N, C-alpha and C positions, 0 to 999 in steps of 0.2 A: 504493500500499499504506500502511495506517495505521501510526503509530508504536506501539512497544510501551508498554503501560500498566503501569508498575511501581508497586508500593506505596511507602509512605513509607520503607521500608528498602531500596529498590532491587531488590526481588525481583519477578521476572516470574511472575505466577500464571496459568498456562495449564491447570492440571488442574481438572477438574470432578468433584466428589464428590456423588453423589445416592443417596438411600435413601428407603425408604417408611416412613411413620408412619401411625398411626391418626388419625381425626378428633380424638379426645381429646388425643393427644400433640401434634398440630399446634396445637390451641388453646392448650395449656399453653405450648408453645415460643413461640408468638407473644405470649402475655401476658408471659412472662419477658423476651423481647427488648424489648418495648415499655417495660417498667419499667426495664430497664438503660440504655436510650438508645443502645445500640450497634446496629450493623447485625446482621442475622441471621448473616452470615458471621463477623464479629468475635466475636459472642457464642459461637458454636459453637467457634471456634478457641480462645478463652479457656478454655472448659469442657474441651475435649479435652486442652489442654496444662496444665490445672489452674493457670492463671495468674490472679492476682488482677487485678481491674480497678476503676477509679474510676467512681463514678456521680455526675455533677454535678447537684445538686438544682436549680440555677438554670436548667437546660436546660428550655425550655417543653414539649418533647415528653415528657420524663420526668415533669414536673409533671402534665401532662394524663393520662398513663398511670397514674400513682399515684392521682389523684383518680378516674379511671374504675374502678380496681380497688377502692378504698375504697367507692365507691358500690355496686359489685357485692356486696361482702361485707355491707354494711349491709342491702341488700335481702334477701340470703340469710338473714341472721339475723332480720330482720323477719318472715320467713315461718315463724318458730318452728323454725328449723333449728338443731340442735345440732352440735357438733364431731364427735360420733360418726356423725352422718348425712351429713357432707360426704364427697365422694369424695377419693381420695388426691391427685388433681391440684389440687383447690382448696386442700387443706391445704398442699401444697408451695408454691403461689403465695402463700398467706397468710403462711406462714413467711418467704419471701423478702421480701415486702412489709414485714413487721414488722421484719426485720433492717435493711432499708433506712431505714425511718422512724426507728428507734433511732439509726442512724448519722448521719442528717441532723439529728437534734435536737442532736447534739453539734457538728457542723460543717455547712458548706454542701456539702461534698463528702464522700462516704464510700467507703471501700475495701471491696469485697465479696470475701470469700474464697470461691473455688470449692472445693466439696467433692464429690468423686466417690463417691457412695454407690450401690451397686448396688440396683436396685429388684427386689423379689421378685414 
């Protein structure tokens, strides 16, 4: 029998939570997770508990994800796309990305405040 796999706080996590999302929601979630540098599990737990988290800009995965998203928005804007034409998912990712870049400009690490806003 294998040993229990506890997290860093000594908790044994044996519960599985699963839910369905649309393709668009999955894409947005994956983009936000990539930019945060956290695992999907940690990102969702931070959001659910409305806990702030630190994004380390020196993390190569974060750096690569930020560059990828910046390139995406550059291409989107080159195609003569205006903010009014963007879908809500792109706008949310762009807002998240800009808050991150603003925080990184001041320091190498930035604290992201999780805000739970209901989507209509």
